[in-house]
N, CA, C, O and the ligand as a Tripos MOL2 file, in Angstrom:
@<TRIPOS>MOLECULE
protein
  285   283    72     0     0
PROTEIN
NO_CHARGES

@<TRIPOS>ATOM
      1 N          35.8290  -98.6090  -64.3460 N.3       1 MET1
      2 CA         35.6360  -99.0400  -65.7350 C.3       1 MET1
      3 C          34.1570  -99.2710  -66.0000 C.2       1 MET1
      4 O          33.5110 -100.1210  -65.3860 O.2       1 MET1
      5 N          33.6590  -98.5030  -66.9120 N.am      2 ARG2
      6 CA         32.2320  -98.6360  -67.2060 C.3       2 ARG2
      7 C          32.0110  -99.2780  -68.5760 C.2       2 ARG2
      8 O          31.9810  -98.6050  -69.6060 O.2       2 ARG2
      9 N          31.8640 -100.5420  -68.5530 N.am      3 GLY3
     10 CA         31.6130 -101.2260  -69.8270 C.3       3 GLY3
     11 C          30.1260 -101.3750  -70.0620 C.2       3 GLY3
     12 O          29.5470 -102.4480  -69.8970 O.2       3 GLY3
     13 N          29.5460 -100.2940  -70.4410 N.am      4 ASN4
     14 CA         28.1080 -100.3330  -70.6800 C.3       4 ASN4
     15 C          27.8120 -100.8240  -72.0980 C.2       4 ASN4
     16 O          27.5270 -100.0440  -73.0070 O.2       4 ASN4
     17 N          27.8870 -102.1010  -72.2440 N.am      5 LYS5
     18 CA         27.5960 -102.6740  -73.5650 C.3       5 LYS5
     19 C          26.1050 -102.5320  -73.8480 C.2       5 LYS5
     20 O          25.2680 -102.9040  -73.0250 O.2       5 LYS5
     21 N          25.7970 -102.0150  -74.9660 N.am      6 SER6
     22 CA         24.3830 -101.9110  -75.3040 C.3       6 SER6
     23 C          23.9040 -103.2330  -75.8890 C.2       6 SER6
     24 O          24.1890 -103.5830  -77.0340 O.2       6 SER6
     25 N          23.1720 -103.9430  -75.0580 N.am      7 LEU7
     26 CA         22.6230 -105.2110  -75.5020 C.3       7 LEU7
     27 C          21.3980 -104.9600  -76.3670 C.2       7 LEU7
     28 O          20.5400 -104.1430  -76.0320 O.2       7 LEU7
     29 N          21.3340 -105.6490  -77.4450 N.am      8 SER8
     30 CA         20.1550 -105.4710  -78.2940 C.3       8 SER8
     31 C          19.0120 -106.3190  -77.7430 C.2       8 SER8
     32 O          18.9640 -107.5390  -77.8990 O.2       8 SER8
     33 N          18.1220 -105.6270  -77.1110 N.am      9 VAL9
     34 CA         16.9550 -106.2940  -76.5300 C.3       9 VAL9
     35 C          15.7960 -106.1680  -77.5130 C.2       9 VAL9
     36 O          15.6750 -105.1840  -78.2430 O.2       9 VAL9
     37 N          14.9690 -107.1690  -77.5090 N.am     10 GLY10
     38 CA         13.7720 -107.0590  -78.3330 C.3      10 GLY10
     39 C          13.8660 -107.7950  -79.6580 C.2      10 GLY10
     40 O          13.0280 -107.6200  -80.5440 O.2      10 GLY10
     41 N          14.8960 -108.6190  -79.7800 N.am     11 THR11
     42 CA         14.9840 -109.3790  -81.0260 C.3      11 THR11
     43 C          14.1070 -110.6250  -81.0040 C.2      11 THR11
     44 O          13.7660 -111.1880  -82.0450 O.2      11 THR11
     45 N          13.7510 -111.0390  -79.7940 N.am     12 ILE12
     46 CA         12.8710 -112.2020  -79.6930 C.3      12 ILE12
     47 C          11.4280 -111.7670  -79.9590 C.2      12 ILE12
     48 O          10.9060 -110.8500  -79.3240 O.2      12 ILE12
     49 N          10.8220 -112.4330  -80.8890 N.am     13 GLU13
     50 CA          9.4400 -112.0920  -81.1980 C.3      13 GLU13
     51 C           8.5360 -112.4910  -80.0320 C.2      13 GLU13
     52 O           8.5120 -113.6480  -79.6120 O.2      13 GLU13
     53 N           7.8210 -111.5410  -79.5370 N.am     14 GLU14
     54 CA          7.0450 -111.7900  -78.3300 C.3      14 GLU14
     55 C           5.8760 -112.7340  -78.5180 C.2      14 GLU14
     56 O           5.4450 -113.3980  -77.5750 O.2      14 GLU14
     57 N           5.3720 -112.7940  -79.7140 N.am     15 ASN15
     58 CA          4.2560 -113.7140  -79.9210 C.3      15 ASN15
     59 C           4.7260 -115.1430  -80.2140 C.2      15 ASN15
     60 O           3.9170 -116.0660  -80.3140 O.2      15 ASN15
     61 N           6.0250 -115.3050  -80.3470 N.am     16 GLU16
     62 CA          6.5710 -116.6550  -80.4960 C.3      16 GLU16
     63 C           6.8640 -117.1920  -79.1020 C.2      16 GLU16
     64 O           8.0090 -117.2070  -78.6490 O.2      16 GLU16
     65 N           5.8430 -117.6150  -78.4590 N.am     17 HIS17
     66 CA          5.9240 -118.1190  -77.0990 C.3      17 HIS17
     67 C           6.6260 -119.4740  -77.1290 C.2      17 HIS17
     68 O           6.3120 -120.3250  -77.9610 O.2      17 HIS17
     69 N           7.5650 -119.6650  -76.2290 N.am     18 SER18
     70 CA          8.1710 -120.9940  -76.2240 C.3      18 SER18
     71 C           8.0300 -121.6820  -74.8790 C.2      18 SER18
     72 O           7.8990 -121.0470  -73.8330 O.2      18 SER18
     73 N           8.0610 -122.9820  -74.9450 N.am     19 LEU19
     74 CA          7.8390 -123.8150  -73.7750 C.3      19 LEU19
     75 C           9.1420 -124.4710  -73.3500 C.2      19 LEU19
     76 O           9.9700 -124.8490  -74.1790 O.2      19 LEU19
     77 N           9.2990 -124.5940  -72.0670 N.am     20 VAL20
     78 CA         10.4490 -125.3020  -71.5140 C.3      20 VAL20
     79 C           9.9160 -126.5390  -70.8130 C.2      20 VAL20
     80 O           8.9890 -126.4520  -70.0090 O.2      20 VAL20
     81 N          10.4860 -127.6610  -71.1090 N.am     21 TYR21
     82 CA         10.0630 -128.8770  -70.4190 C.3      21 TYR21
     83 C          11.2640 -129.8080  -70.2610 C.2      21 TYR21
     84 O          12.3680 -129.5110  -70.7170 O.2      21 TYR21
     85 N          11.0240 -130.9210  -69.6160 N.am     22 HIS22
     86 CA         12.1400 -131.8140  -69.3210 C.3      22 HIS22
     87 C          11.9600 -133.1490  -70.0060 C.2      22 HIS22
     88 O          10.8630 -133.7050  -70.0510 O.2      22 HIS22
     89 N          13.0350 -133.6390  -70.5260 N.am     23 CYS23
     90 CA         13.0300 -134.9620  -71.1300 C.3      23 CYS23
     91 C          12.7060 -135.9890  -70.0540 C.2      23 CYS23
     92 O          13.3260 -135.9750  -68.9900 O.2      23 CYS23
     93 N          11.7380 -136.8930  -70.3070 N.am     24 PRO24
     94 CA         11.4010 -137.8940  -69.2860 C.3      24 PRO24
     95 C          12.5040 -138.9340  -69.0660 C.2      24 PRO24
     96 O          12.4660 -139.6840  -68.0910 O.2      24 PRO24
     97 N          13.4510 -138.9760  -69.9410 N.am     25 TYR25
     98 CA         14.5540 -139.9340  -69.7710 C.3      25 TYR25
     99 C          15.7370 -139.3160  -69.0300 C.2      25 TYR25
    100 O          16.1410 -139.7930  -67.9690 O.2      25 TYR25
    101 N          16.2760 -138.2590  -69.6000 N.am     26 CYS26
    102 CA         17.5210 -137.7340  -69.0360 C.3      26 CYS26
    103 C          17.3120 -136.4760  -68.1900 C.2      26 CYS26
    104 O          18.2460 -135.9610  -67.5740 O.2      26 CYS26
    105 N          16.0570 -135.9900  -68.1760 N.am     27 LYS27
    106 CA         15.6870 -134.8160  -67.3720 C.3      27 LYS27
    107 C          16.3700 -133.5060  -67.8030 C.2      27 LYS27
    108 O          16.3540 -132.5160  -67.0720 O.2      27 LYS27
    109 N          16.9470 -133.5230  -68.9590 N.am     28 GLN28
    110 CA         17.5330 -132.2890  -69.4690 C.3      28 GLN28
    111 C          16.4230 -131.3730  -69.9770 C.2      28 GLN28
    112 O          15.3120 -131.8130  -70.2720 O.2      28 GLN28
    113 N          16.7480 -130.1260  -70.0660 N.am     29 ILE29
    114 CA         15.7620 -129.1470  -70.5120 C.3      29 ILE29
    115 C          15.6230 -129.1660  -72.0290 C.2      29 ILE29
    116 O          16.6060 -129.1520  -72.7690 O.2      29 ILE29
    117 N          14.3930 -129.1980  -72.4540 N.am     30 LEU30
    118 CA         14.0980 -129.1280  -73.8790 C.3      30 LEU30
    119 C          13.2390 -127.8990  -74.1240 C.2      30 LEU30
    120 O          12.4910 -127.4530  -73.2540 O.2      30 LEU30
    121 N          13.3650 -127.3740  -75.3100 N.am     31 LEU31
    122 CA         12.5900 -126.2020  -75.6780 C.3      31 LEU31
    123 C          11.7190 -126.5130  -76.8750 C.2      31 LEU31
    124 O          12.0920 -127.2900  -77.7550 O.2      31 LEU31
    125 N          10.5770 -125.9060  -76.8910 N.am     32 SER32
    126 CA          9.7050 -126.0880  -78.0340 C.3      32 SER32
    127 C           8.9130 -124.8210  -78.2740 C.2      32 SER32
    128 O           8.6720 -124.0340  -77.3590 O.2      32 SER32
    129 N           8.5220 -124.6440  -79.4890 N.am     33 LYS33
    130 CA          7.5950 -123.5660  -79.7930 C.3      33 LYS33
    131 C           6.2330 -123.9520  -79.2420 C.2      33 LYS33
    132 O           5.8410 -125.1160  -79.3210 O.2      33 LYS33
    133 N           5.5290 -123.0210  -78.7030 N.am     34 ALA34
    134 CA          4.2170 -123.3170  -78.1310 C.3      34 ALA34
    135 C           3.1210 -123.1880  -79.1790 C.2      34 ALA34
    136 O           3.1850 -122.3290  -80.0580 O.2      34 ALA34
    137 N           2.1220 -124.0430  -79.0750 N.am     35 PRO35
    138 CA          0.9610 -123.8980  -79.9520 C.3      35 PRO35
    139 C           0.1550 -122.6530  -79.5790 C.2      35 PRO35
    140 O           0.3190 -122.1030  -78.4900 O.2      35 PRO35
    141 N          -0.6880 -122.2280  -80.4600 N.am     36 TYR36
    142 CA         -1.5690 -121.1100  -80.1340 C.3      36 TYR36
    143 C          -2.5780 -121.5460  -79.0840 C.2      36 TYR36
    144 O          -2.8450 -122.7340  -78.9050 O.2      36 TYR36
    145 N          -3.1230 -120.5670  -78.4040 N.am     37 LYS37
    146 CA         -4.1050 -120.8420  -77.3620 C.3      37 LYS37
    147 C          -5.2360 -121.7020  -77.9310 C.2      37 LYS37
    148 O          -5.7970 -121.4040  -78.9850 O.2      37 LYS37
    149 N          -5.5500 -122.7650  -77.2090 N.am     38 GLY38
    150 CA         -6.6220 -123.6360  -77.6530 C.3      38 GLY38
    151 C          -6.1640 -124.7630  -78.5620 C.2      38 GLY38
    152 O          -6.9130 -125.7050  -78.8230 O.2      38 GLY38
    153 N          -4.9320 -124.6650  -79.0430 N.am     39 GLU39
    154 CA         -4.4030 -125.7320  -79.8780 C.3      39 GLU39
    155 C          -3.6100 -126.7140  -79.0400 C.2      39 GLU39
    156 O          -3.0000 -126.3500  -78.0350 O.2      39 GLU39
    157 N          -3.6290 -127.9550  -79.4690 N.am     40 VAL40
    158 CA         -2.8310 -128.9820  -78.8000 C.3      40 VAL40
    159 C          -2.0670 -129.7380  -79.8680 C.2      40 VAL40
    160 O          -2.6410 -130.1740  -80.8660 O.2      40 VAL40
    161 N          -0.8030 -129.8860  -79.6590 N.am     41 TRP41
    162 CA          0.0150 -130.6520  -80.5910 C.3      41 TRP41
    163 C           0.4700 -131.9230  -79.9110 C.2      41 TRP41
    164 O           0.7870 -131.9290  -78.7210 O.2      41 TRP41
    165 N           0.4980 -132.9920  -80.6700 N.am     42 GLU42
    166 CA          1.0480 -134.2390  -80.1580 C.3      42 GLU42
    167 C           2.1450 -134.6750  -81.0990 C.2      42 GLU42
    168 O           1.9640 -134.6980  -82.3160 O.2      42 GLU42
    169 N           3.2680 -135.0160  -80.5370 N.am     43 SER43
    170 CA          4.2970 -135.5540  -81.4130 C.3      43 SER43
    171 C           5.3450 -136.3360  -80.6580 C.2      43 SER43
    172 O           5.5000 -136.2250  -79.4420 O.2      43 SER43
    173 N           6.0450 -137.1180  -81.4180 N.am     44 SER44
    174 CA          7.1540 -137.8680  -80.8530 C.3      44 SER44
    175 C           8.4240 -137.0820  -81.1150 C.2      44 SER44
    176 O           8.7740 -136.7850  -82.2570 O.2      44 SER44
    177 N           9.0910 -136.7600  -80.0490 N.am     45 ILE45
    178 CA         10.2650 -135.9170  -80.1420 C.3      45 ILE45
    179 C          11.5000 -136.7360  -79.7960 C.2      45 ILE45
    180 O          11.5050 -137.5060  -78.8360 O.2      45 ILE45
    181 N          12.5130 -136.5620  -80.5700 N.am     46 CYS46
    182 CA         13.7790 -137.1870  -80.2450 C.3      46 CYS46
    183 C          14.5810 -136.2000  -79.4030 C.2      46 CYS46
    184 O          14.9120 -135.1030  -79.8530 O.2      46 CYS46
    185 N          14.8830 -136.6040  -78.1870 N.am     47 CYS47
    186 CA         15.6470 -135.7370  -77.3030 C.3      47 CYS47
    187 C          17.0470 -135.5500  -77.8730 C.2      47 CYS47
    188 O          17.7200 -136.5260  -78.2050 O.2      47 CYS47
    189 N          17.4790 -134.3230  -77.9850 N.am     48 HIS48
    190 CA         18.8110 -134.0970  -78.5470 C.3      48 HIS48
    191 C          19.9120 -134.2550  -77.5140 C.2      48 HIS48
    192 O          21.0920 -134.1040  -77.8320 O.2      48 HIS48
    193 N          19.5320 -134.5590  -76.2710 N.am     49 HIS49
    194 CA         20.5540 -134.8350  -75.2540 C.3      49 HIS49
    195 C          20.8560 -136.3270  -75.1910 C.2      49 HIS49
    196 O          22.0150 -136.7410  -75.2410 O.2      49 HIS49
    197 N          19.7970 -137.1300  -75.0810 N.am     50 CYS50
    198 CA         20.0160 -138.5630  -74.9000 C.3      50 CYS50
    199 C          19.5580 -139.3830  -76.1040 C.2      50 CYS50
    200 O          19.7630 -140.5970  -76.1410 O.2      50 CYS50
    201 N          18.9420 -138.7310  -77.0850 N.am     51 GLU51
    202 CA         18.4860 -139.3740  -78.3170 C.3      51 GLU51
    203 C          17.4180 -140.4310  -78.1110 C.2      51 GLU51
    204 O          17.2630 -141.3330  -78.9340 O.2      51 GLU51
    205 N          16.6830 -140.3220  -77.0150 N.am     52 MET52
    206 CA         15.5540 -141.1990  -76.7970 C.3      52 MET52
    207 C          14.3150 -140.5150  -77.3680 C.2      52 MET52
    208 O          14.2160 -139.2890  -77.4170 O.2      52 MET52
    209 N          13.3760 -141.3550  -77.7980 N.am     53 ILE53
    210 CA         12.1370 -140.8120  -78.3300 C.3      53 ILE53
    211 C          11.1370 -140.6480  -77.2010 C.2      53 ILE53
    212 O          10.8440 -141.6020  -76.4800 O.2      53 ILE53
    213 N          10.6210 -139.4590  -77.0490 N.am     54 ASN54
    214 CA          9.5510 -139.2920  -76.0780 C.3      54 ASN54
    215 C           8.3230 -138.6940  -76.7340 C.2      54 ASN54
    216 O           8.4040 -137.8770  -77.6510 O.2      54 ASN54
    217 N           7.2090 -139.1250  -76.2400 N.am     55 TYR55
    218 CA          5.9350 -138.7130  -76.7810 C.3      55 TYR55
    219 C           5.4630 -137.4900  -76.0080 C.2      55 TYR55
    220 O           5.3160 -137.5450  -74.7870 O.2      55 TYR55
    221 N           5.2290 -136.4080  -76.6970 N.am     56 SER56
    222 CA          4.9100 -135.1650  -76.0110 C.3      56 SER56
    223 C           3.6080 -134.5650  -76.4980 C.2      56 SER56
    224 O           3.2870 -134.5900  -77.6860 O.2      56 SER56
    225 N           2.8790 -134.0310  -75.5550 N.am     57 ILE57
    226 CA          1.6600 -133.3030  -75.8670 C.3      57 ILE57
    227 C           1.9060 -131.8460  -75.4860 C.2      57 ILE57
    228 O           2.1820 -131.5270  -74.3290 O.2      57 ILE57
    229 N           1.8030 -130.9890  -76.4640 N.am     58 PHE58
    230 CA          2.1050 -129.5730  -76.2500 C.3      58 PHE58
    231 C           0.8250 -128.7780  -76.1220 C.2      58 PHE58
    232 O          -0.0120 -128.7690  -77.0250 O.2      58 PHE58
    233 N           0.6860 -128.1250  -75.0110 N.am     59 TYR59
    234 CA         -0.4070 -127.1860  -74.8080 C.3      59 TYR59
    235 C           0.1610 -125.7810  -74.9090 C.2      59 TYR59
    236 O           1.3720 -125.5920  -75.0230 O.2      59 TYR59
    237 N          -0.7180 -124.8110  -74.8670 N.am     60 HIS60
    238 CA         -0.2490 -123.4300  -75.0040 C.3      60 HIS60
    239 C           0.7600 -123.0410  -73.9310 C.2      60 HIS60
    240 O           1.7090 -122.3020  -74.1930 O.2      60 HIS60
    241 N           0.5440 -123.5470  -72.7230 N.am     61 ASN61
    242 CA          1.4370 -123.1220  -71.6340 C.3      61 ASN61
    243 C           2.1230 -124.2480  -70.8790 C.2      61 ASN61
    244 O           2.7420 -124.0240  -69.8390 O.2      61 ASN61
    245 N           2.0100 -125.4600  -71.4110 N.am     62 ARG62
    246 CA          2.7510 -126.5460  -70.7660 C.3      62 ARG62
    247 C           2.9350 -127.7110  -71.7220 C.2      62 ARG62
    248 O           2.3420 -127.7600  -72.7990 O.2      62 ARG62
    249 N           3.7660 -128.6370  -71.3010 N.am     63 VAL63
    250 CA          4.0230 -129.8240  -72.1020 C.3      63 VAL63
    251 C           3.9330 -131.0500  -71.2080 C.2      63 VAL63
    252 O           4.4960 -131.0720  -70.1130 O.2      63 VAL63
    253 N           3.2320 -132.0550  -71.6700 N.am     64 ASP64
    254 CA          3.2570 -133.3450  -70.9940 C.3      64 ASP64
    255 C           4.1310 -134.2540  -71.8280 C.2      64 ASP64
    256 O           3.8880 -134.4490  -73.0190 O.2      64 ASP64
    257 N           5.1350 -134.8010  -71.2040 N.am     65 SER65
    258 CA          6.0650 -135.6250  -71.9460 C.3      65 SER65
    259 C           6.1570 -137.0070  -71.3170 C.2      65 SER65
    260 O           6.3010 -137.1530  -70.1030 O.2      65 SER65
    261 N           6.0700 -138.0090  -72.1690 N.am     66 PHE66
    262 CA          6.0450 -139.3900  -71.6730 C.3      66 PHE66
    263 C           7.1200 -140.2230  -72.3470 C.2      66 PHE66
    264 O           7.5560 -139.9290  -73.4600 O.2      66 PHE66
    265 N           7.5290 -141.2520  -71.6590 N.am     67 ARG67
    266 CA          8.4210 -142.2160  -72.2780 C.3      67 ARG67
    267 C           7.6020 -143.0970  -73.2120 C.2      67 ARG67
    268 O           6.4840 -143.4910  -72.8810 O.2      67 ARG67
    269 N           8.1450 -143.3950  -74.3440 N.am     68 LEU68
    270 CA          7.4350 -144.2740  -75.2750 C.3      68 LEU68
    271 C           7.5240 -145.7320  -74.8640 C.2      68 LEU68
    272 O           6.6190 -146.5190  -75.1390 O.2      68 LEU68
    273 N           8.5910 -146.0790  -74.2200 N.am     69 SER69
    274 CA          8.7120 -147.4570  -73.7580 C.3      69 SER69
    275 C           9.1340 -147.4350  -72.2920 C.2      69 SER69
    276 O           9.6930 -146.4500  -71.8110 O.2      69 SER69
    277 N           8.8660 -148.5070  -71.6050 N.am     70 ASN70
    278 CA          9.2160 -148.5560  -70.1880 C.3      70 ASN70
    279 C          10.5020 -149.3090  -69.9300 C.2      70 ASN70
    280 O          10.7010 -149.8880  -68.8620 O.2      70 ASN70
    281 N          11.3420 -149.2930  -70.8920 N.am     71 VAL71
    282 CA         12.6110 -150.0060  -70.7370 C.3      71 VAL71
    283 C          13.5050 -149.2970  -69.7430 C.2      71 VAL71
    284 O          14.6190 -149.7510  -69.4820 O.2      71 VAL71
    285 ZN         16.7620 -136.8870  -73.0100 Zn       72 ZN72
@<TRIPOS>BOND
     1     1     2 1
     2     2     3 1
     3     3     4 2
     4     3     5 am
     5     5     6 1
     6     6     7 1
     7     7     8 2
     8     7     9 am
     9     9    10 1
    10    10    11 1
    11    11    12 2
    12    11    13 am
    13    13    14 1
    14    14    15 1
    15    15    16 2
    16    15    17 am
    17    17    18 1
    18    18    19 1
    19    19    20 2
    20    19    21 am
    21    21    22 1
    22    22    23 1
    23    23    24 2
    24    23    25 am
    25    25    26 1
    26    26    27 1
    27    27    28 2
    28    27    29 am
    29    29    30 1
    30    30    31 1
    31    31    32 2
    32    31    33 am
    33    33    34 1
    34    34    35 1
    35    35    36 2
    36    35    37 am
    37    37    38 1
    38    38    39 1
    39    39    40 2
    40    39    41 am
    41    41    42 1
    42    42    43 1
    43    43    44 2
    44    43    45 am
    45    45    46 1
    46    46    47 1
    47    47    48 2
    48    47    49 am
    49    49    50 1
    50    50    51 1
    51    51    52 2
    52    51    53 am
    53    53    54 1
    54    54    55 1
    55    55    56 2
    56    55    57 am
    57    57    58 1
    58    58    59 1
    59    59    60 2
    60    59    61 am
    61    61    62 1
    62    62    63 1
    63    63    64 2
    64    63    65 am
    65    65    66 1
    66    66    67 1
    67    67    68 2
    68    67    69 am
    69    69    70 1
    70    70    71 1
    71    71    72 2
    72    71    73 am
    73    73    74 1
    74    74    75 1
    75    75    76 2
    76    75    77 am
    77    77    78 1
    78    78    79 1
    79    79    80 2
    80    79    81 am
    81    81    82 1
    82    82    83 1
    83    83    84 2
    84    83    85 am
    85    85    86 1
    86    86    87 1
    87    87    88 2
    88    87    89 am
    89    89    90 1
    90    90    91 1
    91    91    92 2
    92    91    93 am
    93    93    94 1
    94    94    95 1
    95    95    96 2
    96    95    97 am
    97    97    98 1
    98    98    99 1
    99    99   100 2
   100    99   101 am
   101   101   102 1
   102   102   103 1
   103   103   104 2
   104   103   105 am
   105   105   106 1
   106   106   107 1
   107   107   108 2
   108   107   109 am
   109   109   110 1
   110   110   111 1
   111   111   112 2
   112   111   113 am
   113   113   114 1
   114   114   115 1
   115   115   116 2
   116   115   117 am
   117   117   118 1
   118   118   119 1
   119   119   120 2
   120   119   121 am
   121   121   122 1
   122   122   123 1
   123   123   124 2
   124   123   125 am
   125   125   126 1
   126   126   127 1
   127   127   128 2
   128   127   129 am
   129   129   130 1
   130   130   131 1
   131   131   132 2
   132   131   133 am
   133   133   134 1
   134   134   135 1
   135   135   136 2
   136   135   137 am
   137   137   138 1
   138   138   139 1
   139   139   140 2
   140   139   141 am
   141   141   142 1
   142   142   143 1
   143   143   144 2
   144   143   145 am
   145   145   146 1
   146   146   147 1
   147   147   148 2
   148   147   149 am
   149   149   150 1
   150   150   151 1
   151   151   152 2
   152   151   153 am
   153   153   154 1
   154   154   155 1
   155   155   156 2
   156   155   157 am
   157   157   158 1
   158   158   159 1
   159   159   160 2
   160   159   161 am
   161   161   162 1
   162   162   163 1
   163   163   164 2
   164   163   165 am
   165   165   166 1
   166   166   167 1
   167   167   168 2
   168   167   169 am
   169   169   170 1
   170   170   171 1
   171   171   172 2
   172   171   173 am
   173   173   174 1
   174   174   175 1
   175   175   176 2
   176   175   177 am
   177   177   178 1
   178   178   179 1
   179   179   180 2
   180   179   181 am
   181   181   182 1
   182   182   183 1
   183   183   184 2
   184   183   185 am
   185   185   186 1
   186   186   187 1
   187   187   188 2
   188   187   189 am
   189   189   190 1
   190   190   191 1
   191   191   192 2
   192   191   193 am
   193   193   194 1
   194   194   195 1
   195   195   196 2
   196   195   197 am
   197   197   198 1
   198   198   199 1
   199   199   200 2
   200   199   201 am
   201   201   202 1
   202   202   203 1
   203   203   204 2
   204   203   205 am
   205   205   206 1
   206   206   207 1
   207   207   208 2
   208   207   209 am
   209   209   210 1
   210   210   211 1
   211   211   212 2
   212   211   213 am
   213   213   214 1
   214   214   215 1
   215   215   216 2
   216   215   217 am
   217   217   218 1
   218   218   219 1
   219   219   220 2
   220   219   221 am
   221   221   222 1
   222   222   223 1
   223   223   224 2
   224   223   225 am
   225   225   226 1
   226   226   227 1
   227   227   228 2
   228   227   229 am
   229   229   230 1
   230   230   231 1
   231   231   232 2
   232   231   233 am
   233   233   234 1
   234   234   235 1
   235   235   236 2
   236   235   237 am
   237   237   238 1
   238   238   239 1
   239   239   240 2
   240   239   241 am
   241   241   242 1
   242   242   243 1
   243   243   244 2
   244   243   245 am
   245   245   246 1
   246   246   247 1
   247   247   248 2
   248   247   249 am
   249   249   250 1
   250   250   251 1
   251   251   252 2
   252   251   253 am
   253   253   254 1
   254   254   255 1
   255   255   256 2
   256   255   257 am
   257   257   258 1
   258   258   259 1
   259   259   260 2
   260   259   261 am
   261   261   262 1
   262   262   263 1
   263   263   264 2
   264   263   265 am
   265   265   266 1
   266   266   267 1
   267   267   268 2
   268   267   269 am
   269   269   270 1
   270   270   271 1
   271   271   272 2
   272   271   273 am
   273   273   274 1
   274   274   275 1
   275   275   276 2
   276   275   277 am
   277   277   278 1
   278   278   279 1
   279   279   280 2
   280   279   281 am
   281   281   282 1
   282   282   283 1
   283   283   284 2
@<TRIPOS>SUBSTRUCTURE
     1 MET1         2 RESIDUE 1 A MET
     2 ARG2         6 RESIDUE 1 A ARG
     3 GLY3        10 RESIDUE 1 A GLY
     4 ASN4        14 RESIDUE 1 A ASN
     5 LYS5        18 RESIDUE 1 A LYS
     6 SER6        22 RESIDUE 1 A SER
     7 LEU7        26 RESIDUE 1 A LEU
     8 SER8        30 RESIDUE 1 A SER
     9 VAL9        34 RESIDUE 1 A VAL
    10 GLY10       38 RESIDUE 1 A GLY
    11 THR11       42 RESIDUE 1 A THR
    12 ILE12       46 RESIDUE 1 A ILE
    13 GLU13       50 RESIDUE 1 A GLU
    14 GLU14       54 RESIDUE 1 A GLU
    15 ASN15       58 RESIDUE 1 A ASN
    16 GLU16       62 RESIDUE 1 A GLU
    17 HIS17       66 RESIDUE 1 A HIS
    18 SER18       70 RESIDUE 1 A SER
    19 LEU19       74 RESIDUE 1 A LEU
    20 VAL20       78 RESIDUE 1 A VAL
    21 TYR21       82 RESIDUE 1 A TYR
    22 HIS22       86 RESIDUE 1 A HIS
    23 CYS23       90 RESIDUE 1 A CYS
    24 PRO24       94 RESIDUE 1 A PRO
    25 TYR25       98 RESIDUE 1 A TYR
    26 CYS26      102 RESIDUE 1 A CYS
    27 LYS27      106 RESIDUE 1 A LYS
    28 GLN28      110 RESIDUE 1 A GLN
    29 ILE29      114 RESIDUE 1 A ILE
    30 LEU30      118 RESIDUE 1 A LEU
    31 LEU31      122 RESIDUE 1 A LEU
    32 SER32      126 RESIDUE 1 A SER
    33 LYS33      130 RESIDUE 1 A LYS
    34 ALA34      134 RESIDUE 1 A ALA
    35 PRO35      138 RESIDUE 1 A PRO
    36 TYR36      142 RESIDUE 1 A TYR
    37 LYS37      146 RESIDUE 1 A LYS
    38 GLY38      150 RESIDUE 1 A GLY
    39 GLU39      154 RESIDUE 1 A GLU
    40 VAL40      158 RESIDUE 1 A VAL
    41 TRP41      162 RESIDUE 1 A TRP
    42 GLU42      166 RESIDUE 1 A GLU
    43 SER43      170 RESIDUE 1 A SER
    44 SER44      174 RESIDUE 1 A SER
    45 ILE45      178 RESIDUE 1 A ILE
    46 CYS46      182 RESIDUE 1 A CYS
    47 CYS47      186 RESIDUE 1 A CYS
    48 HIS48      190 RESIDUE 1 A HIS
    49 HIS49      194 RESIDUE 1 A HIS
    50 CYS50      198 RESIDUE 1 A CYS
    51 GLU51      202 RESIDUE 1 A GLU
    52 MET52      206 RESIDUE 1 A MET
    53 ILE53      210 RESIDUE 1 A ILE
    54 ASN54      214 RESIDUE 1 A ASN
    55 TYR55      218 RESIDUE 1 A TYR
    56 SER56      222 RESIDUE 1 A SER
    57 ILE57      226 RESIDUE 1 A ILE
    58 PHE58      230 RESIDUE 1 A PHE
    59 TYR59      234 RESIDUE 1 A TYR
    60 HIS60      238 RESIDUE 1 A HIS
    61 ASN61      242 RESIDUE 1 A ASN
    62 ARG62      246 RESIDUE 1 A ARG
    63 VAL63      250 RESIDUE 1 A VAL
    64 ASP64      254 RESIDUE 1 A ASP
    65 SER65      258 RESIDUE 1 A SER
    66 PHE66      262 RESIDUE 1 A PHE
    67 ARG67      266 RESIDUE 1 A ARG
    68 LEU68      270 RESIDUE 1 A LEU
    69 SER69      274 RESIDUE 1 A SER
    70 ASN70      278 RESIDUE 1 A ASN
    71 VAL71      282 RESIDUE 1 A VAL
    72 ZN72       285 GROUP 0 **** ****
């Protein structure tokens, strides 16, 4: 049985680089759009897994994510 399903490849825009990082609370994987090279974004993100707020700094190729409180 040859189920050669033709997968549509190439729908993801290649210049829309995305970042994978981990929530500092629950360690689940989070995704974000990456800033352009040389840009840095800072924001408070609400984790959609555990709903905790974490403070994240987004670089072009990585993310630093911190807990806002040490509770
Ligand atoms: Zn989380």
